[in-house]
C-alpha positions as CSV (number, residue, x, y, z in Angstrom):
1,M,158.9,127.1,114.6
2,P,156.2,129.7,115.4
3,L,155.4,132.1,112.6
4,T,156.5,135.0,114.9
5,F,160.1,133.8,114.6
6,A,160.0,132.9,110.9
7,G,161.2,136.1,109.2
8,K,160.6,136.8,105.5
9,G,160.3,133.9,103.0
10,K,158.1,131.0,102.0
11,F,156.8,128.6,104.6
12,K,154.6,125.5,104.9
13,V,152.0,125.6,107.7
14,N,152.5,122.5,109.8
15,R,150.1,123.0,112.6
16,I,147.7,125.6,114.1
17,N,147.8,125.4,117.9
18,G,144.6,127.3,118.5
19,G,141.0,126.6,119.2
20,N,138.2,126.5,116.7
21,T,137.8,130.2,116.6
22,V,141.4,130.8,115.6
23,K,141.4,127.9,113.2
24,N,138.2,129.1,111.5
25,R,139.4,132.7,111.2
26,L,142.6,131.6,109.6
27,A,140.8,129.1,107.3
28,K,138.7,132.0,106.0
29,M,142.0,133.6,104.9
30,G,143.2,130.3,103.4
31,I,145.7,129.5,106.1
32,I,145.2,125.9,107.0
33,E,147.5,123.1,107.9
34,G,149.5,122.0,104.8
35,S,149.1,125.4,103.0
36,T,152.0,127.5,101.8
37,I,152.4,131.1,102.8
38,Q,154.8,133.9,101.9
39,V,155.8,136.2,104.7
40,S,156.5,139.6,103.3
41,N,157.0,141.6,106.5
42,A,157.8,140.5,110.0
43,H,158.8,142.8,112.8
44,Y,159.5,141.4,116.2
45,G,156.6,142.4,118.5
46,G,154.4,143.5,115.6
47,P,152.0,142.0,113.1
48,V,153.2,139.5,110.5
49,V,152.2,140.3,107.0
50,V,151.5,137.2,104.8
51,Q,150.6,136.7,101.2
52,L,148.3,134.0,99.9
53,Q,147.5,134.0,96.2
54,D,146.3,137.6,95.5
55,A,145.7,138.7,99.0
56,Q,147.8,140.1,101.9
57,Y,146.8,139.7,105.5
58,G,148.2,141.2,108.7
59,I,148.2,138.6,111.5
60,G,148.7,139.8,115.1
61,I,151.6,138.4,117.2
62,G,149.2,136.4,119.4
63,V,147.6,134.5,116.5
64,A,150.9,134.3,114.6
65,S,152.6,132.6,117.6
66,K,150.0,129.7,117.3
67,I,151.0,129.0,113.7
68,D,153.8,126.4,113.4
69,V,155.7,126.7,110.1
70,T,158.7,125.1,108.3
71,P,160.8,127.1,105.7
72,I,160.5,126.0,102.1
73,A,163.8,126.2,100.2
């Protein structure tokens, strides 16, 4: 499912459906295929706030829609 529909919780990044620019920008944040992210705030139509280790990032809806994730129980 796209990150935009994920809601709060812990997720595994399965795939990033973007070009090199998007993939490189996310990789600089530590968001790569196979990584685990924690969504701390997600409002429909707004940015998705994710946590990775000690950092928080706001990801716009356009980029978030290109990140395919699976919930981790």
